[in-house]
N, C-alpha and C positions, 0 to 999 in steps of 0.2 A: 446602295450597298455600303459605300464608304461612310455615309452619314450614320448608318446604323452601327457600324463597327466603331466609329469615333465616339458615338454616344455611349455604347457599352463600355468602352475603355474609360471614358470620363466618369461614368458611374462607378466602375470598379475602383478607380483611384480615389474618388470621393468617399466611398465606403471604407477603403483602407485607411485614409487619413482621419476619418471620423473615429476610428477605434482608438487613436492616440489622443483624441481630444477629451477623453473622459476625465473628470476631476477626481482626485483622490479624496478619501474620507478625511475630514478634518477631525482633530482630537476632540473638539467640542461636540461633534455629532455622535460620538460613541455613547451607546446606551449603557449606563453604569448599572442599572437594575438588572439587565440581562447578565452582565459579567459577574455580579454578585450571586445570581442564581446558579450560574455555571460553577462558580467556586464552591458553593454549598454542595452541589451534586458531586463535585470532585472530592470534597471532604468526606461525604458519605461513602463513596467507593473506597477511599483510602482507609476508612474505619472498618469497612467490611473486609477488605483485603488483609488488614492487620489482624482482625478476629479470625479469619480463615487460616492465616499462617500459624496460629497457635494450636490448631487442631492437628490430629495425627496425619490426616490426608494433606494438610497444608505443609507440615514439616517434611513429609515425603516429597511433595512437589518442589519445595525449596531445595532439598537435597539433590534431586535429579536435575534441577535447573543449574545448580552450582557445578555438578559433574559435567553437564553439557557445556557450560561456559569454559571449564578447564580443558575439555577435549577440543573445543573449537580454537582456543588459544594455542594448544599444542600443535594442532594441524595447520594453523595459520589462517583461519577464517576470521575476518574482521568485519563484523556487522555495524561497526560505528562509522566506517567509511561510507559517505553518502552515495558513491557511485558503485563500488564493488558489492555492496549488500544486495543490490538488485540482481546481480549475476548469481549470487548464492540462493536468493529466493527463487530464481528461475530453475536452477539445478534441483533444488529440493522439490519444487512444484512438479517438474516434469518426472522426476524419479518416483515421487509419491503417487502421482496420477497414474503412471504406468503400472506400478505395483497394485494399486487399488483396482485398476481396470482388469488386470489378470485375475485377481481374486474375485472380482465380480463375474467374470466369464466362467470361473470354475464353480462358484458356489452361490453367490447372492446377487442376482441381476440388478435390483434397484441401486446397488452401490455404484453402478456404472455412471449414473448421472452425477453423483458427487465426484467420482474420479475424473469425469470430463471437466467439471468446474475447476478442480485442483490443477489439472493439466493445462487448462486455459489460463489460469492465473500464472502458472509458470511461464507460458509462452508470452503473455503480456509483460511479465517482469523482464523477460529476456529482451524484448523489443524496447522497453523503457531503458534498460541498461545500454543498449546499442545507441539510443538517442542521446543519453547523457554522456557516454564515452566518446562518441565520434561526431555527433551532429551539433552539439551545443557549444 
């Protein structure tokens, strides 16, 4: 019995130390062709976004985003803070999920699946905030 316990402990320590023995990727090993492809895709999306912002719907969207940013600054919500933004994501997710679930119960039942996913995202964001705030 003691030999089995000792063997299991030895294996667990060996596996734990093995995770720290991985080598980081050297700069020579980076695939530059993939990075160029990613940059081209990013440029395409930037061009599409610029084209969309010139349309009537795009201008409305930019206007509403600006209003939302001003409101958030006025209230004191800072999404640039790497820890506190997860708390706000959690609050928004739980509130939006609850509202969507009530609407789904009242009118449109398949909306409950989406509401459940939004609520789940809020709960996961809350636990990530707890991890970042208190456990890290």
